[in-house]
C-alpha positions, 0 to 999 in steps of 0.5 A: 542468536547471531542469526536472529540479531542479524535478521532483525537488523535486516528487517529493520533496515528494510522497514526504514527503506520502505518508509523512506521510499513511501515518503518520497513517493508521497512527495511526488504524488502529493499535487495529484492527490490534492487535485483528486481530493478537491473532486472526490470524497475523502474516503476514496482519496484515502483508499487510493493512497492506501492502494498505491502504498500496498501495490508499492510495498507488496509488488513482486514480479515473480509471483504477482499480487492476487486481488484478494491479497490486495484487499486483505492488505488494505482492509484485513482478511475478513473484508478482502472481497468487499474491498476489492468490489468497492475498488472495482466499482470506484474505478 
């Protein structure tokens, strides 16, 4: 039981740190996102922000991040490949 509570606390701490990291990151890139938003469709800007968030959260130097996993994190497992194709077309 003690391990479970300790693990729960660690997960909560990691989530808080992740949220704080994301908020700080968004403050840094906000001027860029605003400029992009003036020239691109709002859906593309939203996808870009979500893409950056997924890359920041799920980065792993040892294992990397497979593109299909990236699509799954963004749009769910059912739409992973369509999302990746959309991102590649947008780029």
